[in-house]
N, C-alpha and C positions, 0 to 999 in steps of 0.2 A: 623581692620581685616575684610576681606570680609565674610559676613554672608551667601552668596548665592553661589550656584554651577550651572553652565550651564547644559543643557541637555547632551551635550557631556561629560562633566566632571563627571556627575552623572552616566552616562552609563558606563564609564570606571571604576569608583570606585566600583559600585555595581556588575559589570560583567554581565550586561544585555543589550540587544539591545535597541535602542531608541524606537522601536515599543512596546516593552514590557513595558517600562517606561510610554509611552502614555496610554497603557491599564491600568497600575497600577493607573495612575492619575484618569481615568474614574471609576475604581473600588474602589478608596479611599485607596489603599494600600500605595501609596506615592503621596501626592498631590503636584502639581506644583502651584507656586504663581507668581504674577507679580512683577518684580524687580522695586522698587520705581522710579528710575531715568530713565532707558531705557525702562521700560514697557515690557521687554522681559519675556517670561515664564521661570522661574528658580525654583530651589529647595532650601529650607532652609537647611543649612549645618547640623543643629542639628537634623532635621527630617531624613536626610540621615544616620547620625550616629546612631540614634535610630533604624532605620530599619536594618542597618548593624549588630547591636547588636542582633536583633531578628533573623536575618539570621544565624548568627554564633551559636546562642542558639539552633536552630533547622535546621541544615544544610541539613538534609534529606528531609525537607518539600518541596513538589513540588509546585513551584509558577507559572509555565507555565500552561496555559489552552488555547486550541484552540476553546473552546465552544463559539458558537454565535447562537442567535435565528434568524430564518428567519423572515423578516419583513412582508412577505406574502407567499402564496403558490408558490413554485418553482417546475418545472417539469423536469424530466429526461427521455431521450430515451436512453436505453442501448443496445449496439450491442455486439455480442460475449459474452453473459451474463454468460455462464457456469452455475455453480450450485448456483450462486447468492452471492458470497462473497462480491464483490464490491457493488451490489445492496442493500444488507442488511446493509452494512456500510453506504451508502448514505442515506438510509431510517432512520437509527439511528441519522443521522445529521439533519434530518428534511426535506430532499428532497423527492419528490413524483415521483415514477416510473410510467410513463404513458404507456410504452410498453417496452418489452425486446425481442430481437431476439437471437436465439440460434439454431444451426443445430443438436446438439446431442440430441437424443430423451430421453435418460435417464436423462440428465440435465434438459430438459424441463419438464419432469415428476416431478423432484425434485422441480422446481420453482412452478409448479401448485399445488403440494401437500401442500407446505408450505404457499403459498400466492394465494389462489383461486381467489382473486380479481385482481391480476396482469394480464395484457394483454400479454400473452406469444405467440410470433409469431414464431412458430416452422418451421424450414426449412432453405434452403440456402439463405443467404442475397441477392444474385444476383437476386432472384425471387421476391423480395419485392420492392415496391415503397413507399417511406415515405413522399410523398408530402403533404399528409393530415395533417402532423404535422408542416407544414411551418409556422413560426412565432408564433407557439403555444407551443413550447418547449424551455426551458431556457438553457438546457445542453444536449449535446450528448456525451456519453462516450463509450469507446470500447477498449478491449484488443486484438487488431488485431495481428495475428501471423506475425513474421518477415520474409519477403520474399524479395529476390533481385529483382531489376528492370533491364530492359535493358536500357543501357545508349546510346541512339541514338544521342541525342543532348546534348549540354553543360548544358542547363537549362532544368531540367526535368519538364514536364507538366503532367496534369491529364491523358491525353491520353496515355502517355508512361507507366503509371502504370496499365493499363488494365490487367485483369487476375490475379491481386494480391488482397489480402483481404484489404490491405491499400487503394487501389483504391475504394473499396466498402465503406470503412469508410469515405473517402473524398467525395464520391458521395452523401452519406446520409447527411453529414454535409452541403454540397451545397444545397441539396433539402430542408433541414429543416431550415437552417440559424439561429442556436442558438446563444445566446450571447457568449457562451464559449463552447469549445469542449475539451475533455480530452481523450488522448490516453495513454494506459499503455502497457509496454512491458518489456522484460528481459534486464538486464544491457548490455548484449552482443550486443544489437542494436547500442550502441555507436561506436563499432569497426567493425560492420558488413560491409563487402566490403570496409574496410578502412575508414569507416564513410560516404561513399557515399550514402548508403541506407537512413540513417537518414537525410542527407542534401537534398536528393530527396524528402522525405516526407515533410520537411520544405518548400521547394520551391513549392510543390503542394498546401499545405495549404495557402501559400502566394498568389498563383494564384487564389484561390477561395475566397479570401477576409479575410484571418485571419493572424494576427500577432502572432508570436510564442514567448512565454515567455522563457527566458533562460532555457535550459533543466536541470532537476535535477534527480538524482537517490536517491530515498528515501529508507532508511534502516528501515525495519519493526520493528527492536528492539527499535528504537527511538519513536515508536508510539504505545506503550502498546501491543506489539505482542511478545510472548516468542519464537522467531524464527529468525535466521540470514538470512532473505530473503531480497532481494533488488528488487525494481521495478523502471524502468525508466518511468518518467512521461512527457508527451508531452502536453503542454497546448496552445491552440489557442484562441485568443480573436478577435472577429469580429472587422474589421478595423474602423468602425464608432464609436467604444466605446473607450473613453479616460479615462479608469479607470484601475488602476494597479491591477494585481493579485499577491497575496503573498502566497507562499507555507506554509503549516502548520509548526508551530514551533516544533522542536524535544523536547521530554521530557528527563529529566536527568535519571529517574529511568529505569533500565533494568529489565525486568521480565524473570524468569528462568523456566525450565521445571516443577519444583515443583509448581510454580504459575499457570501453565497450567493444571496440572492434579490433584492438591489438592485444598481443600477449602481455600480461601484467598481473596485477593483484586480483582482478575480477575473473579473468579467464586465463587458462594456462597455455593458450595458443591463439594465433590470429583467427579472425572469423572465417569459417569455411565458405568456399565459393557456393553460390546458389543462384537461382533465377530471380529476376526482379523486373518491376515495371519500368517502362521507358517514357520519357517526355516526348510529345510531338515535336517535330523539327522547329516549328515556330516558337515554342516555349524554350526549347534548348538554346536557340540563338540568343534569347533574352537572358537566360540564366547563365550562359557563358560569360556574360559581362559582370556578374555579381561576384564580389570577392568573398572568401570565407568570413563568416559572422556578419555578412552584409545582407541587405534586403532591397526591396524595390526603390527605396530612396537613393540607393547607390548607383542607379542607372542614369544615363543621360536624360535630361528633362523630357525631350520629345518622346523617348521610348517609355518613360514613366507614364506619360499621358496616354499613349497608345495601349500600353499593357493594362493599366488600371481602369481605363474607360472613365465612366462617371464617378467612380470611387476616388479618382485623383482630386476632385474638387470638394470632396466631403470632409477633408481634414482627417484627423485621427491618425493613429500609428499604423494599424494594419500590418504589424511587424512580421506576421506569418507569411505574407505574400512575397513571392520571389525570394525566399529565404534560403541562404546557404549556411549550413551549420559549420562551426569551426572545430578543429580537433581539440582545442583546449577549453571547451565549454560543454556542459551537458546538452543533450538533445532537447529541443522543444517537445511538448507532449505529442506522441505519435497518434495519428488518426487511423480510421479504418481503411482509408484509401490514400496511398502515398503520393499520388500525382494530382490531387484536386487543387484547384486554383487558390483557394483561401489559405491553404495550409501546406505549402511546399516545404519539404525538409530535404534540401539538396545535399548530396555527398560533398565533403570539403574539397576533394581534388578532382573528382569526375562530375560531369554535368548529368546527373541521373538521380532518381530516388534511391533510398536504401533498398537493398535486396531483401528477400524474405528472411534470410539468416541474420542479416544486419538488424532488421526490425526486431527479431527475436532476442538478439544480444542486448539491444537498448532496453528491452523489457526484462532482461536478466534471466530468460529461459536458458536451461542447459542446451548445449549444442545437440545432444542426443534426442531432445524432445522434437519429434517430427509432427508436422501439421498436415491434415488431410484436406482433400478437395482441390479446386482450381486455385491458381495463384491469387485471384481476387478473394476467394474464401479464406485462404491462409492469412493474407494481410488483415482481413476483417477480424479473424480470431485473435491475432496477436495484438492488433490495435485496441480491441475491447478488453484485453486482459488486465488483471491486477498484476503489477510487476512482481516477479517471483521473490526477489529479495525483500520487498516491502511485506509480502505475505509471510515470509519467514520471521521477520522481526515482530510482526503482529502475533505470529504463532507463539514466540517466546513469551510475550506478555500474557497470552491465554494460559500457557503452561504454568507460569508463575502464579496466576490466579487460582488455577485448579489445584496446584500443590498446596497453597495456603488453605483452600476450601477443604480438601480432604484431611489435611493436618488438623483443622479445627474440629472435624468430626471425631477424630481419634487422637486427642491430645496425649502427649507422652507423659 
């Protein structure tokens, strides 16, 4: 009887990727051995069976981890930095922000207030030259807004994108020449202009010397974020680098609103009290009738018609309208304004929008991260942010890539 299992067989049996098994080998969770005859790396069948027994004993135990230590200091230049969601996440993964550009003065004040040591470049990206960072920065990141290009020629070039913020992103990447660049955007970019906008971006990055890793849309709920938010990630690797980039592994555990607002695994105390928006009395009367996890269709029909107006007859779900979130589900994607009609995110127990600190918790900002400006400005900054925990997991994947890259330059 064969006492050994190949990597593929073990992967199938355990239900884990080959990459996870390789990591388990390094971490001692499941050690590979050399098969006596072929000398291939294989697994002892009894070791796999023992591990499977353990897995079934504690099926809830999370075995995935994207954590990786940087082998040296790695630096990031961040564009369109907003209130720092991505920057804080990257910092948590061990990457160092050397400079951040942002046009919104309140967001810049937020960055300075929380990180006085960060070099915050306030103003329009068009007015900055970043050549001083050439070959001194490992990563350029940026959540550039999605804008259409004019399609003059078949192959879109950098000059065709002038006047768009993606042009500025690509210009800075060209000026700085980092090993890797990361753009992030809304999922809608996939279908914007029937996919032409994204293809245009890819051809521009190709023109300036970057290979694009296959595009992925990452779901925040798979990365320790209690929110159904999705971000499209665009990864470019400089063409002289022959090292593969791998997206962060998704986690099995999904966190809910109770994990965001109450003491538990994500936060070591209940959400701090803070100011928050209020519903007008007319809306409050309607939302009082909606149960947790319910929405407008849970209202009496006459109130549905009155509240929805013409939309009532259009059909479709419109599940964000008159929506009350339940404790035992992730929040829907937060918007820039917590009380607007199309996107109500009502508190489970109280008939009100989430407060500023509750908003920040759903986006996994630390409680000590303070937001500058009016209440409306604070909501806008938080609603626009990349969730901090998603940024951290993305950061680990960048660190892993840079470790491999620098190891390839100095093989032992």
